[in-house]
C-alpha positions, 0 to 999 in steps of 0.5 A: 500499500502507498499512502500520501499525508498532506500536512505542509505546515506549520511546525506545531500542526505537523508535530500534532499530526504525526500520531496519524503517521505512526498509527498508519505505519503500525496498522500497515507495516508494509505500507510506503507513506510519503508526506507532503510538507513545506520545504522549510520544515522538511528537515523535521521529517528527514530520515523518519523511520515511518516514511518512505520519502518527503515530498516538498511543497515550495510554497513561496517559490511556486507563487511565482509563474516562472517556477510553475513548471516545477510545480507541474512536475511535482504533480506528475510525480505524485500521479506516477506513484499511484497512491492507494490512500491520500489524506489531507490534514491541512483542509485548505484549497491548495492542499485539497487541490494537490490531494485531488491532483495526486489522483489516489485511489481514495481521498479522505480529508478534514471537514473544514468549510473555510476554503471548500477543500471538502469538495475534493474529498471521497470522505470528509471528517468533521470536527467533533466540536469547536473545542476538539483538540487538533491532535484528536481531530487529525486522529479522527480520520483513522477510524474512517479508514479502519485504523485503531487509535491508541497511544502505544507509539513514539511520537518523536522517535529518538535521534541519538546521532542528533543528541550526540551532536548537540552535546558535542556542540554545547558540552557545558550545558549538560553538566549533571546536577548534584544530588541535593538539587535532584528535584530541581529542574537542572536545565530550563528551556525558554521559548520567548517567540511566537509567530503572532506578536500578541501570542508573546509573553513579554520578554521582560517577564521572561528575564525577570523569571530567569532572575528569580529562578537563578536566585532561588536555584543556584544550580539551574541553567537556561537555554533560550530556544528560537529562530534567527528573528528571536535573537534580540529576545534571547539577548534580553533574557540572557542579561538576567543571568549571563553566566548561566544562560545560553542564547540558541536562537537561530543557532539550532536546526529543527532536529537540534531543537527537538533534542534540546527539548528532549534533553531538558528538564522544563520548558517555559513557552509561548504558544508555538511549535516547540511547545507542541515538540515538548508535549509530544515528548512528554517533557514538563512545560509551562505554556502561556496562552493569550488570544488562542484557545488551549483546548484546541491547540494547547500542549496535548496531554498537559492542559493542566500546565497552561497558564491563562487569564479569564478575560472577556476578549480572550480567547479571541483567535486573532493575530491583532489585539483590539483590547483596551489594554493591548495584549493584557491577556499575557502581560498581566501573567506575572513572572511570580505566577509562573514561578509559582506554577513551576514550584508547585508542579516541578520543584 
């Protein structure tokens, strides 16, 4: 059996969709499964043990007419594979169109009315309710295919060679904690960035949290995760405890970021991709939520570790804040509250 999964973006969404791949491969062990993904995220799936291949979606490149021949060649390649099953987990017009153009024997997708993608599908699977978590919605395509849903799988399988490379490149970050500090998170990871500005807990709050933790727990170290654009945020936080902070923003690959989270003890994070990686790995976290709804897109299996305020406008599910006190849903969560959550849950 040959299967194509379409879930091109974003990082958090791809991670949340991975259980579909794991369970398909367990149920159809001889199958060859391919994943259609945005080229910027393709390294996340490179060498994945359950994939026969990755099909790159060059979203930005193919937006220009001079590169359309490349897109047509990609479609021809998809058709030549003669997929038995095509699964569209993106449920947008472009993913539905590519799924249909692949000409698989059977096409199933999510029933999302935004762009009419369901018109391409043989079977469209509705979201059970507004608050159904994204992971559960993705998994709901499996019963329609006769595939059982369970949790007996490795969400993000270990990458020993990547973990070894991380330890080689940053050896000072992984010094063992003394016996007296075993109950204290020895390596705390921080994720200050997010795609939406109004999903970012203020960087000054992150810095104050590091300062407070450094004073209370002298053996604790900190590593700041993020992309190149988050470098300035990382530098601000680093100044709170320069000798014990490492600014990794823009300095890790996607797979190295995953291994940092696997090697760390605790992640303090905004609602963004690394949060979903931590949830997939079962790592302790504190997630700070403002405009988004954690029941839909929060850290799967760890919703009790979400901090959010009950404001009249939250969750607004909008990228722009129009509240009378801008971004109050996150600004009003104090470093003292986050510290209390960490101490209550993990120390």
